[in-house]
Structure formats: C-alpha cells, structure tokens
FITISE-72002 format. One line per 3 residues: number of its first residue (from 1); for each residue x, y, z of C-alpha. Coordinates in nm, 2 decimals. Layout:
BEGIN
NUM = X Y Z | ...
This chain:
BEGIN
1 = -0.28 10.34 3.65 | 0.12 10.39 3.69 | 0.22 10.68 3.89
4 = 0.41 10.96 3.69 | 0.64 11.00 3.97 | 0.76 10.64 3.90
7 = 0.85 10.70 3.53 | 1.20 10.57 3.48 | 1.26 10.87 3.22
10 = 1.20 11.13 3.49 | 1.52 11.34 3.58 | 1.60 11.53 3.86
13 = 1.74 11.90 3.84 | 2.04 11.76 4.09 | 2.29 11.51 3.94
16 = 2.18 11.18 4.05 | 2.45 10.87 3.97 | 2.31 10.61 3.73
19 = 2.30 10.34 4.04 | 2.20 10.58 4.33 | 1.96 10.45 4.59
22 = 1.76 10.76 4.59 | 1.67 10.90 4.25 | 1.37 11.12 4.19
25 = 1.17 10.81 4.17 | 1.26 10.73 4.52 | 1.26 11.02 4.76
28 = 1.26 10.91 5.11 | 1.15 11.12 5.42 | 1.34 11.17 5.75
31 = 1.43 11.38 6.05 | 1.77 11.54 6.09 | 1.97 11.84 6.24
34 = 2.07 12.14 6.02 | 2.42 12.29 6.07 | 2.27 12.53 6.32
37 = 2.12 12.23 6.51 | 1.76 12.28 6.41 | 1.55 11.98 6.40
40 = 1.37 11.97 6.07 | 1.24 11.70 5.82 | 1.37 11.65 5.50
43 = 1.45 11.44 5.20 | 1.72 11.33 4.99 | 1.79 11.32 4.61
46 = 2.09 11.12 4.49 | 2.37 11.24 4.76 | 2.19 11.58 4.84
49 = 2.02 11.63 5.16 | 1.72 11.86 5.11 | 1.58 12.07 5.41
52 = 1.20 12.08 5.35 | 1.12 12.33 5.64 | 1.37 12.57 5.46
55 = 1.19 12.51 5.14 | 0.84 12.55 5.32 | 0.95 12.89 5.47
58 = 1.08 12.99 5.13 | 0.71 12.95 4.96 | 0.81 12.63 4.75
61 = 0.48 12.46 4.87 | 0.25 12.73 4.81 | -0.09 12.56 4.73
64 = -0.05 12.24 4.93 | -0.26 12.27 5.26 | 0.05 12.24 5.55
67 = 0.09 12.41 5.86 | 0.36 12.66 5.97 | 0.56 12.40 6.18
70 = 0.50 12.07 5.97 | 0.85 12.01 5.88 | 1.00 12.17 6.21
73 = 0.92 11.84 6.41 | 1.14 11.58 6.58 | 0.93 11.31 6.40
76 = 0.73 11.22 6.07 | 0.39 11.14 6.25 | 0.22 11.47 6.16
79 = 0.35 11.48 5.81 | 0.27 11.12 5.76 | -0.08 11.15 5.92
82 = -0.17 11.40 5.62 | -0.18 11.15 5.38 | -0.05 11.02 5.07
85 = -0.19 11.30 4.88 | 0.02 11.54 5.07 | 0.34 11.35 5.05
88 = 0.33 11.28 4.68 | 0.26 11.70 4.64 | 0.55 11.77 4.83
C-alpha cells in the first residue's frame, strides 16, 4: 500500500520550488544550532529550516508520545530509536 506522505499531489503550507530536493514528500531530519546556539533537531521543507524542538515546546506534537527533551539533543539516536511510527507522525 503506498504511503499518503509520498503522494505527489500533496502540498506544503510553505513555498517549495518545483525542483527542490526537499518537498513535503522528502523531509530529512538533522541536528543544528539555532541563532541562540541551542542544539536542536530539525527538518527542512524547501529552503526553510524547521526547529522541531521549538514546535514541540509549543505543543504541535500533542498526542505523539515524545519525551520533553527528544529534540534538544546533539544526535538523532533517541528520536530514530523511537521508530518509524514516531518519525512519520512528526
């Protein structure tokens, strides 16, 4: 069964160029430093970096069982260990 996340008709609320390597169907996870030198886990849609730690603190992942500090780490290890169901929910 195909994943709905991979549907080529799915669009983002952010502008994403037609030839972008990171459309809504291809969301990478990575670790970066914020402007305030805070280590956080984030993602990218198009040319926009998204701070998942900030979104988590604002309650955007309510209903997804995540620890308070899951996105405030210097590696993806704990997040990846939570499994595919969690990554897809995020």
